[in-house]
N, C-alpha and C positions, 0 to 999 in steps of 0.2 A: 551600507547605507540602509537605515533601518525606513521598514514602511510602516505607515501607522492603517490599521485596519479597525473597524468599529468590531464590537463584543462578539457580535452576532456573525462575523465574517470568520473570525479566531475559532468559533466553536463549531462551525460548518466543516475549518479544514481540519479541525482536528476529528470531527464525525467522520469523516473522509478515511484519515487514516485509520481510525480505528475498525471501521468498516474492512478497509484495503489488508491489515493485517489480519483480520479474519478470513477471509478469501484465501489470502495466499498459506495461512494455516491447513486451512482444508484441502489446498491443492498438493502440499507437503505430504500432509497425512494418506490424502487418497494415491498417492502415487504406488505407496509400499502397498496398496492393495490390488491395484489396478495391473493385471497381465498381459494387454494389446500393448506392445511397444510406442506404436502409434500414439494412442492414449497418452501414453506414459511422457513420448516428447512435449504432447502438448501441454501437459500440467506443467513439467518442466518451465517452458518458453512462458506459461501464468507466472512462474513462483520467481523468474529471472525477472519479467517485465514488473512485476509488483515489489521488488525489491526497489528498482528504479525510481517506482513512483513516490514510494514511502520515503527514499532517501529524498525528491524532490519537495514533496508534503512538508516533511522535517527541516529541509529548509526556509522555506517560508513559514515556518512557526518559529525558527531559530532569530530569523529576521526581523521578526515583527513585533512594534512596540502597539499596545492600545490606547 
């Protein structure tokens, strides 16, 4: 099923995906730098959640028609 979105809506979703990608990259990078195990675990959880969210945003983008 295709969803019709306005151009500005698609741009917003794309912008959220780009921002989420930057955040996930930072969390992955920081994992290598931190020594606290609890903080490493928090960063790992953030990466996992971010991957799920990016897949969901990608699904919205792939099904959308303008």
